[in-house]
GUVOVEX-889373 format. One record per residue (C-alpha): residue in three letters; x, y, z. Coordinates in steps of 0.5 Angstrom, whole numbers, plus 500, padded with zeros to 3 digits. Each point is the difference from the previous one (the first is absolute). Layout:
alaXYZ/...
//
This chain:
met157892924/thr494495498/met502496494/thr495498495/pro501496493/lys501507497/ser505502504/ile506498503/asp505504505/val507501496/val504497506/thr496493499/leu501501492/glu507501500/val501494505/ile496495496/arg503503493/ser507498503/val498493504/leu498497494/pro507500496/ala503499507/ile496493500/ala503498493/asp507502502/glu499496506/met498494496/ser506501495/his504500506/val497493502/leu501497493/leu507502500/arg502498506/thr497493500/ser500498492/tyr504494498/asn502503493/met505505498/met495502494/ile496503506/tyr505502506/glu506502496/val497502493/arg493503503/asp496497494/tyr494501504/cys494505502/cys496500506/ser493504500/leu493501504/leu494500496/asp493502502/val494495499/gly499502493/gly507499498/arg502508500/leu507501502/leu501503507/ala508500500/gln506496498/asn507499503/thr505505499/gly504498494/gly495494498/val501498493/ser495504496/his498496495/phe498494505/val495505504/ala497503494/asp495494499/leu499497507/gly493504500/val498495494/val502494504/ile496502506/arg494502496/asp501493497/gly501496507/val493504503/ala496498493/arg503493502/tyr498499507/gly496506501/ala501505506/ala497496505/gly504494497/phe506502504/glu502499507/pro505502505/gly506495499/asp499499493/val506500495/val499501493/ile506498494/thr499502493/asn504501494/his496498494/gln501504494/arg492500498/val500506505/ala506504501/gly505497495/gln507500502/his505494500/leu498494505/asn506502505/asn496506502/ile496497506/val494504503/val499498507/tyr494504503/thr496500507/pro493504502/cys501505505/phe494500505/ala499505506/ala494499505/gly498494496/glu499503493/leu504500494/val504507499/ala506499495/phe505495497/ala507499501/ala504498494/thr507498498/arg503498494/ala507497499/his504496495/trp501493502/ile506496497/asp496495497/val493498499/gly501493496/gly500500493/leu505504496/ser500505506/thr506500503/gly503506501/phe498504494/ser501494495/ala493500497/val501504494/asn499495495/ala493497504/ser495500494/asp494500506/pro499501507/trp500492501/met507500498/glu502506504/gly498497507/leu495499505/gln494504499/leu496502507/asp493503499/gln498503507/ile501494504/lys499501507/leu506497504/trp497501507/thr493501501/ala498503507/gly507498502/arg500493498/leu505498495/asp498496494/asp505495500/thr498497493/ala501507497/trp506500503/arg503494498/ile498501493/val504507500/arg506496503/asp500494496/asn500504493/ile506505502/arg508498500/his501505506/pro495499505/glu504502506/ser501507496/ser493501497/leu496497506/gly505504505/asp498506496/leu493499500/thr500499508/ser504507500/gln495503495/thr494498505/ala503502506/ala501507497/cys493500498/arg497498507/leu504505503/ala497505496/gly493498502/arg502501507/arg502507499/ile494501496/asp496498506/glu503504504/val499507496/val493498499/gly499498507/arg503507502/tyr496505495/gly494496498/arg499497493/glu496506498/val505505502/val506496496/glu496499494/arg498507500/ala508502500/val501495495/glu495504495/val503507502/val507497499/phe498497493/asp497507498/gln506504502/thr504495496/glu496501494/ala500507501/arg507501500/cys501496494/arg495504496/ala503506502/val506498496/val497497494/ala496507500/gly506504499/leu502496494/pro497503493/asp494496497/gly502496494/val501493497/tyr507497501/glu503494497/ala507496500/glu502493497/ser505495501/leu502493498/phe502494505/gly504494498/gly495495498/his501492498/pro500498492/val494496501/asp496506501/asp502504494/gly505505503/pro500505506/val495502505/val497507498/ile499504506/lys495506499/ala498505505/ile495506499/val499504505/thr494505501/ile500506505/ala493503501/gly500505506/ser502496506/asp498493496/leu505496497/thr499494495/ile506495498/asp498496494/leu504494499/thr495497495/gln505500494/cys505496503/ser501493498/pro495495500/gln502494505/arg506496498/arg501492499/gln507502505/pro498500507/ile501508500/asn493501501/ala497502507/arg493503503/thr502506503/leu499508501/ala506500503/ala504504495/pro495506499/leu499500508/ile507501501/ala501505494/tyr494504503/lys503500507/ala507502498/ile497506496/thr495503506/ala503498507/pro506495500/arg502502507/asp493499503/pro498493503/val495497495/asn493498501/glu494499496/gly499508500/ala506500496/phe497497494/arg493503500/ala501505495/leu503495495/thr497497494/val504494497/arg497497493/ile502493499/gln497495496/glu499492502/gly505497495/asn505505501/tyr507497502/met499504506/met493497501/ala501493497/arg494495501/phe502494504/pro503495499/ala505505496/pro507498502/met503505505/ala506498503/ser504506498/trp494505502/gly504506502/arg505500495/thr497506496/leu497504506/pro506505501/ser500501493/val493502500/val501505505/asp505503496/thr496500494/ile494504504/leu505505503/ser503501493/ala493502498/leu500505505/ala507503498/pro498506496/ile496503506/leu505498505/pro507501498/asp502502506/arg498493503/ile500494495/pro507496500/ala502496494/ala499493500/his503495506/leu501493499/gly493498499/val500493503/leu499497507/gly508499499/gly505495498/thr498494504/val506495503/val496493499/phe505494502/phe497494503/gly502492501/val502495505/asp506502505/pro504493500/glu503501506/thr493501504/gly495497495/arg496505501/arg496504494/phe502508500/val498506496/thr504506499/gln496506499/ser502507499/ile497506496/glu505505498/gly499507498/gly501505495/gly501507498/trp494505500/gly500506495/gly503506501/arg495506503/pro499507498/tyr505502506/glu505494501/asp502493498/gly496494501/glu501495505/ser505494499/ala499493502/ser493501502/val493496499/ser494502496/val495505502/cys495494501/gln504497506/gly500504506/asp506498505/val502494496/his508499499/asn505495498/ala502494505/pro506502504/val506496497/glu503498506/lys493496502/met500497493/glu506497501/leu499498507/arg493497498/trp501497493/pro506496496/leu502506496/val505506500/val499507498/asn506502496/arg497507498/arg495504501/ala502507497/leu497506497/arg500500492/val505505497/asp497504495/ser493497501/gly496506502/gly498504494/ala503507498/gly497506502/arg500507503/phe498495506/arg503493499/gly496494501/gly501496506/leu505494499/gly498492499/leu503494504/asp505495497/val499494505/glu504494499/val498493504/glu504494500/gly496493502/leu504496504/val496494499/ala496497494/gly493503499/ser495504496/trp501508497/thr494504498/leu503506496/gly496503495/asp498506496/thr497505505/gly497504494/arg505505500/his505497495/arg497503494/tyr497506503/pro504504505/pro497505505/trp499507496/gly503506501/val496507499/his502507498/gly506498496/gly502495505/ser503493498/pro497493502/gly503496505/met504494498/pro495494500/ser500494504/asp503493499/ser501493502/leu507496499/leu502493502/arg507496500/leu501493501/pro506498504/thr503497494/glu499506496/thr504507500/ala495505498/phe493502502/thr494499495/gln494504500/val494495502/asp493500501/leu499493504/val495498505/arg501494505/his507499496/glu504494503/val507502501/pro506496503/ala504503507/gly504506498/ala495503495/thr500508500/ala495504499/val500508499/ile493504501/val501507497/thr494505501/ala499506496/gly502507501/gly495506500/gly499505495/gly503507500/trp496506501/gly502506495/asp506502495/pro507496502/leu504506498/glu496504505/arg503496506/asp504504505/leu507498498/ala502499508/arg494495500/val503496494/ala507500503/asp497498507/asp497494496/val506498497/arg504500506/glu495496504/gly500495494/tyr493501498/val502503493/ser506498496/val505505497/asp497498493/ala493501502/ala502506503/arg503503493/asp495496495/gln493502504/tyr502506504/gly505503496/val505501506/val507499499/phe505499505/thr507502500/arg505494498/gly502496506/thr495503505/leu493501502/asp500507499/val495503495/asp503504494/val495506500/gln503502493/ala500493497/thr493499503/ala497506497/ala502498493/arg498493501/arg493502502/ala500505494/asp502494495/leu495495503/ala494505500/arg502502492/arg500492499/arg493500503/thr497505496/ala503497494/gly497494502/asp493503501/arg500502493/
//
């Protein structure tokens, strides 16, 4: 068969469709196996991707952090504008984290390399990964009180660390000398570089085998087919304008909570997400420059199980203005850039609940997780340490089953918490408890997933960052009569104290023996709790997910005295009584 730019055989098409995500997955394997930082090799707070010369997304690794990859195209286009497509050579390595382009916290470092085939620039390989420190207040997740990017840490703006394979020793030393953990961060840098260079070799092999024209044609066909699948889903939904609004905890100086308002318009196979009525940028570092939330919501609605590429978003229009807190103008503080994004996704999905009643769940934990941040100097070794973990929470009940427990947010791919054993081996601390929170899932016909209760004791003096995640006052909501999940919390007890105190602390110094508790939110419930199957309630009580009191007061389920056997007659009477009270209250 003769292949032309307008045609491609199906076998070649499927090979190229599959090989690009496979290259991204191989990049991920290299990064996992060679990184120095547990936030990468255990928590998996990173993404690996391939993009074309125009910054269009070709592929990302399976499980890659979705809110990381959403704006890598912006980074690549900015780099091409800086150097020109002709300004890249084989062996170049670029590092950037600057908030003027794709505003995130400065710990999220992008390393990318140009990919050449037969001497021509054909693509870019990029990784974005969380470093434990970039100077300033950035240690761990501890820059939440930074009032500008310079206070937060070191800003790197499209810096070529290697040019044609030659290291810029001056730039290397500037990075090394401005971070507290150079052995970790520079180790991660070389790991990210190795992953990108591997991708360059693989791209050269693919283009060398099939030819650039065939590969580029295949990519266009993949984009077109992905777009068509997404459009087909949207076209099956009723045209209309759908709205939802939620609140997220703000800071007193910013005059109240952050307002998240989503207006979703469906017209044929086109879908528009309007976020222009969300809060303007804030003085607290909750700002960002990203389209991650609407892109994630759209992917979840259309083709959540398909590999992601640029075609997945062609039929989506996002309206958001400069000065919106999610499209803040540099140098707005952005150290907590991702905190609200899961709640934005929840709000967009809630707008569509009336037309997707069999698909849209109640709200989940709504934040990137409860963060364990304890750091200092180990007196036995004299070395600095940084304790980091991201603790998951509850997902909302669904139209067909309960929400998942102890899971990270919809924005985070395969991110998970750090293993207790490795935390205790690596850092001077003891994890006294990591347990599901009883009664934290919102009551419903399908219960919300449970949050976590994590207690960590520092064995040496150090600093804790423990604060309001934004869910203290605004817990994840229930739908169709379901109850909200229990809110998050942060507690601290000094060694001289007997009780825990609710706290909101940043880089707070404590003596050895201080104990922190990180409490994450439960998901909201779906449907009327009085319609929950009796056997499910009994199982929840036996498993310790729901207390006997909550079973009686929220679900109307009564157990025979001294047993966990349901008293069917007493339960029927209790549920009827609760229903009457609810009706009376509505009046």
